[in-house]
N, C-alpha and C positions, 0 to 999 in steps of 0.2 A: 174157776179153779183150773190149773192146767191139764190138759188133755193128755200129756205123757209125761214122762218123767226126765225129759232131757233138761239138762241145767246150762244155761248161758252164762258165758263169763259176764258178757255186758249186754244191757239192753239199752238201746238209745232211744229216748222219746223226742221225736222231731226230726222232720226229714227236709230241712232247710240246708243250706251249703256246709254249716258248721256241723250239723249232725251226721250227714254222710260222709263228711271229711274225717269225723271220729271213727265213725264205722269202717271205713276204709284203712286207716291207719291201724286199728285194732286188729282187723281180720288179717291184715298182712303181718302182724306180729304173732301170729297163731291163735287168737284169742277167738272162742266161739261167740258170734255177735248177732244179735237181732235188733232190727230198727223198724219202729212204727210211725207212721205218719197220717194225723187224722184226715189229711186232704190229698192234695197231689204233691209229688215231690217238688220242693221249690216253689209252691204254689202260693206262698205270701210274699214275706219280705225278700227273699233270695232272687224273685223273679221280678221284683218292682224297683230295682236299683238304677242308678244312672248309667249302667252298663259300662263302668269303667274299672279297671285294675290300676290303681294309681297310689303313689306314695301319701298323697293328702298334702298339696302345696299348702293350703289355709291352716292346717294344724300347726304348723310352725308359730303361727301368730300367737297360739295357746300353749307353746313350749312343749309340744307333744313329741319330742325329738326321738324317744325310743319307738313310739308307733310308727312315726315316719321312717325310721332306719329299717324297721322290721317290714313294713309295706314296700319299701324300694327293693329290698332284697327278694322278697316274695313276688314282685313284679317280674324279676329275671327268671324265678323259677317257673312261673306259669308260662311265660313265653317259651321256655324249652318243653315243658310237659304237655301243653295243649296248644300247640301254634295254630291250629285250624279254628280255636275259640277264642284266643287271645291275640290281638294283633296291634302293631306300634300305631300311635296317633300323635300328630302335631298340634298343640294347642298355642293359640295366639291370644295374649293378654294386651288389649289396648290399654295405654296409660292414661288416667284420668288425674289432672293435678290435685283436684279437690278431694280425691279419694286417698289410697295409700301412697306415699310418697315413692318416688323412683328409686332412692337409695334402699329402702326397705325391701321393695321387690327385687333389686339387685342381690341384696344379701340373702334374702329368703331362697331365690333361685341357686345362688353359689352354693348354699347348704344343701339344696335338694340333688344338686349334681353330685356333692361330695360326701353326703352321709353315708352311703353305701356304695359298694363296688358297681360301677356301670358298665356293663359289657356289651349290651345290645343297642340301647338307644342313643342318639346323638345328644349332646348337651343343650344348655339353655343358651340364647344369644338376643341381642337386641335387635329390633327390626325397624326399618323405615317402612311404615305402613302406606305411605304415598308411592314408593317405588316397588315394594315387593308384592308378589302374587298372593302372600300371606294376608295382605291388607283388602284384598278383593272382597266386596260385601259391605265394607264398613262405610260410614258417613265421612266425608272429606275432613271434617274438623278433628277426626281422631289420625295424627300424624305419626306417633312413635309408640312403640310397644315392645312386647317382649314375647319371645317363642321359647317351648321347651316341650318334652316328650312324656307322655304316659301310654295308656293302652286301653283299647276297647276291648269289651268281652260280651260274649252271648251268655247272660248270667244263668238263665234257665238251663241251656244246655250243659254249662259247666257242673251244675248241680247233677244231671243226669249222667254224664260222663263220670263224675266221682262215685255215684251210686252204682253204676254198673261194674266200676272197679272193684267197690266192696263185694258186690254180688260174685264177681268172678273168683273172689278170695274166700267165698264160703259164707258171707252174710246173708241174712234172712231178712229181705227186704218186704216189709208189708204197708201198702198204701192205702189210704181210706180206712185205716185202723186206729181208732182212738184208744189211749190208755185212760181208763175211767177210775181206776183205783189201783195202788199198791201197797202192800203191807208185809212186814216181816214175819216170817214164821220159821222156827228151827234154823235161823241163821241164814235163809234166803229170801230175796223179794219175790213174793207171788204178785205178779202183774196181771190185772184184769184188763182184757181188750174188747172193743166192740167193732167189729168189721161192717163197715157201712155198706160196702159192695154185697157182701154175701148175705147180710142180716143175721150173722150169727155172733156168738161170744166165745171168747176163748180166754187162755191164760198162759203166761210164760214163767218159768222160774230163772232168776237171774242172781249171781253172786253180787253184781254192782249194777246200779242204775245211773244213766246220765240223762239229766234233764236239759235239753238244749232246744226248748219249744220257742224260743223267740219271743214274740208278743205275749204268748201264753205261758212264759216260764213260771210266772207266780200261780196261775190256775194249776198247773201240773204239780208243782212244788206241794200245793195245798192238798193234794190228793195222795201224795206219799205220806202214809201213816208214820208218825214218830218223828218227823224232822221239825226243828225249831223254825220260826219265821224267817224268811230270807230277806234278800236286800230291797229296796224299793227301787223299782224301775220307772222312768218316764217314757211314755209311748209318744213318740214323734212323729206325725204324718208327713210323708213326702210326695208330692204330686209331680207329674211329668205330663207334657203335651207332645203330640207328633203333628207336624204341619209339612205341606210342600216345601220343598228345599228353599231357605231363605238366603242361602250363599252358594257361591260355586266353590270348586276345590274339594281336596280331601282332608283339610285341616279343619280342627274344632275352634270354638272360641270360649274363653273364660272371661266373663263379663263382669265387672264390679257394679253392683246395684247400689243406689243412694242410701239404702238402709244398712250397707256395710256388708251384706252377704254377696256370694258370687253365683251366678247362672251359668250353666254349660248349654252351648249350642253344638250339636254334634251330629255329623253326617249319619244317616240312619236309614238302612235298607235302600240304598241307591238313589231314590228319589225323594226322600223326606229328610227333615231336620228333627232331631229329639232336642226338646227344650225343657230343663228343670235344674234344681228342684225347689220347692217350697219347703218351709219348716213351720209346722203348726203342731202345737201340743194336742193330743187327742184324749178326750174323756168318753170312752164308748168302746163298742163292741170293734176290735181290730178286724174280724171277719166282715164288718160292713162298711168299711172305709171306702170313700170315692172323693174325687176331686170335686171342687166347688166351683162355680162361676167366678166368685172372688180370686181364687188360686189361678184360675186361666187368665183373667185380666191382669193380674199381678205379673206373671210370666211374660205375657204379651208387652207389657209396658216396659218391663225391665229390658228386653231384648231390642225394642224399638226404638230406644234410646241410642242405640250403636248402629243399627243395620239400615241399609238403603232399601231393602226389600222387607216391608212390614211383616210381622205375623199378627193376624187379626183371631179373635175368637171363633169367628165363623170358618176359618181356615181349618181348623183342629179336626183331624181325620181319626185320632185315636187318643185316647188318654188313660192314664192309670195311676194310682195312688197306693203307697205302701206304708208299712209302721217299722220304724227302727225302734227296738226296746233298748233305750239307752240307761245306764246307771249312773248314779253320781249324786250331786248335790242340789242346792236350790237355785242354781245358776238361772238367771232370768233370760240371759242371752242364749237362745237355744243352740246356735252354732259353736258356742263355747264349751257345751257338754261333750265330754270325751267320746271318742269312737273306738275307744279302745275295749279289752275284754277282762273280766275277772272270773276266776273259777273258785268256787268254794265248796269244799269236800266237807260232808258230815256224815255222822252214821246214826241209824235207827236200830236198837238192839243189836249194835255190832255190825250190822250191814251197811255198806258204804253206799253213798249217793252223792254224785258230783251234779252241782249246778253250774250252768254256763248263763253269763251275763254279759250282753254287749257282743262286739265283734263286727267285722266288716268283711265283705267277700275276699278282698285281697289277702288278708290274713288268715283265712281259714286253714290253711295246711298248717302254719305255725300254732295256730289255735290247737289244733287236734294233737299235734306233738306235746304241747304243754299239759293237755288233759290226760294223755297216756303216762307222761311223767309223774302227775299227781297220783296216778293210780297203779305205779310200779310196786309200792308195797304190798299189794294185794295179788300182784302178779310177778313174783319175782323170776319166773321162768319164761317171761313173753320175751320176744325177739326185740332187737334194738330199733331205733328210727331207720326209715327206709325210704320214704316217699319223696326226698328232696331231690334224688337223681332219677325217679320212675315217671314214665310217660303215663298220661291218662288214656284210655281206651280211644284209638284213632289218632293219637298224638304223635305217633312214631313216623314222622313225615320224612320225605327224601329231603337231603341236605339243602337243596335250594327252595324247598317250601311247596306252597300249594300249587303254584304253576306247574310245577314237575309232576307233581301228583295228577293233576289234570291231563297233562300231556299223556302220562302212563294210562289213564282211564279212557282216554280217548282212542288210544291203539287198541286197548283191549276191547272196547263197545264203540266200534266206528259209526254204528247206526244210531247212536244217541247224540243228541244236541250237545255241544260243548258248554252252553249256558246250563244246561241241566247238570252236567257233570261239575261245574263250578259250585253250583248251588248245593249239591250234595256233599261235594269236598268240604266246603265251609261248614256243614252241619255235622257230618260224621267223619272228616278225615279219611284216615285209611280204612275205617270200616264200612267206607261207601262200596268197597268189593264184596263185603259180606250182604250188603243190602241188594246188590245188583247180580249176585251170582245166579247162574243159570238164565239171565236175560239176555236177548241178542237185538232186539229192536224196540221201538217205543211201545209197540202193542202188547208186549210182554209185562209191561208195568201195570197193566189193568186200568181200571176206569180213571179217565182225567178229572180233576176236580177244579183245575185252574191254578194260575201262579206256580206252575211246575210241581205241583203236588199230584201224585198218583197213588192208586189202591196199594200197589206194592209198597211204598214207603209208609203208609198208614198202617198197613199190616205189621210192617216190621216195628214200628213206634209202638204197637200194641204189645207184641210178642216180646220185645227186647227192652222197652223202655217205661213200662208200667202205665202208658196212656190208656185213658178210660173214656174221656169225653172229647167232643168237638173243640172245647176250649183248651184241653190239655194239648191238643195237637196244632191248632191254629194260631195259639197265641203263646205257648210255652216251647213245646217240642219244635214248632218252627213259628216263623212270623207271616206265614202265608195269609192269614185272616186280613192282614194290613192290605193285602193286594187282590183280594177277593171282591167280588159283588155279594150282596146278602144272599141271593139265590145259591151262589157257589158254596157259601158257609154253610147254608141249610142242606145242601147235597151231602156235605161231609158229616153233618149231624146224623141225617138219615142213614148213612153208610154206618157209622157206629152203632146206630140203634139196631139195624139189622145184625150186625156183627155180634152185639150183645145178646140177642135173642137167639141166635144159632149157638153161642156158647153155651148159654143156659140149657138149652135144649139138650147138648151132649151130655150135660151133667145129671139129667133126669133118669131115674132108674127104668 
C-alpha cells in the first residue's frame, strides 16, 4: 500500500530509453511523474544496441517509409540536442554484384537523402574504393561502393541524460525498484513496488500507468489487474563483438552478408571495432541473454569476407547481447519484422493504462510525444509538445562543438590533461564543469582507477546518475572497463563496496 497520499499523474514502468523519454516529456508538460526500473537505467535493450542513430536504410526494403522518415528527422533533432553523445559517422557500403543490385542501392540512397529534410549531414555518393581513403581496409576485389551518413551514439549515456532531464523537471526516478502488482481502487492505480537496493516495499498512487518494460512488457501487463490480454511480441536477440581495430580511418562499414543481412563495422573507443549484429529468436529469460560461440563465428565470417585484416574469435575483447521486443506477425525473416512502435490504450475500471510495444532508440522522443498525445483526454490541462527544441543536459555546446568546449575547459583547468578533458567532454558535455567544480589539479580528482577514471567522477556518477555497481560505471556510464585490467576493474568494485557500506552506516539510527 502507498505510504503517503500523493497521487502521481503518471507512473512509468521501465527505465529504458522509451520510458525515460516519456517521463521527461510528461514532466516538462507539468505532470507529476514517477518512474520505476527493476534494474539499472538503460540496463537491458537500451545499452545493448549497435550504438547508432540512423534512419534505417535497410528498412526501405520492407517499405517502412514512415518509420525511415521519422527516424531521419529525429536524427537531426538528436544531433542538435545532444551533440556530445550523438556524432556524425560516414558509412561505406561495398557493392557486391551477387547481392543487392546497384540500381536498388542507388534508389534507396536517393530516398534516404530526400525522405526528410537533411540539415547537418552530407548526402550519399558513389565511391571508387580503389582510389578513395574510404576503401581502406577492404580487399582489392571490392572496387566500387557507396557512402552515406548516419550517427554514432553513446546509447547508455543518452538514457542517463534523458533521465536527468526528467528528474530536473520533478520526475521521481527509482532504480532497482520492480513493479510487482498494480490494481485499480477508487479510480486510481495502486502500484506495489519492491526496492531491491533498500530491501523495502512501497507503493504509489497513479491516475495513469505506462507499461514500457521492453522485453518484459507482457510480464508487466499481466501484473496490472483488470486489463485484457495484450499483443504477442517476439523477442529477438542481437549480439555484438568488440575486437582490436580491423580497419583504419574514421568511417564505418555496412557489409552485405550472403544470407541477405547486413553487418556493421564501427570504429569504437579509439582502438577497437564494434561488429554486429546477429538476429536470433529468443525463447527464454531476457535477463539471462548472452552471445554464443556460433554468433561470434557468424560475425567474424561475415566481416572477413570483406576485410584485409581479419577478425578472429580469439580477438574478441568484449561482447554483449540484448533483446529487441518486436511486435507483428509470423514473419519468418527476422530482419523483416518491423522496428516501428505501437501504443495500446486500455482501461481497467475506468483507470487508463498505456502499453508501449516495439520502438528504436532513434525515435524515442517522437514515441514519447505520441504517448502523451494518446493521454491528452485524461490530462486536458497539460502543456504542449516541447522537447524538439530542447537540449538534453550537457548538450548546450558552443557553436563550434566539442573542440571549443575542451579549449574552454583547458583554460579553466590548465593543470588537467587535455586528453582527460576531452574524455569528460564526450561523456558529460557542458556538465563537465559541474563535475570538475572546485578541482585545480589531478590530485583533487581522488583515487585513480585507470583509463582516466577517478574517484571524483565515480562519486559524481553515484550522486547524479543513479550508478550503484561497478558494472553500471564501467560498462554503461563509461566504457572504462574496456580499457582496464582485471585488477583495475576490481579496484572500482571495491571502492563501490566501501561507498555502499558508508552510505548504509549513515542511515542507521
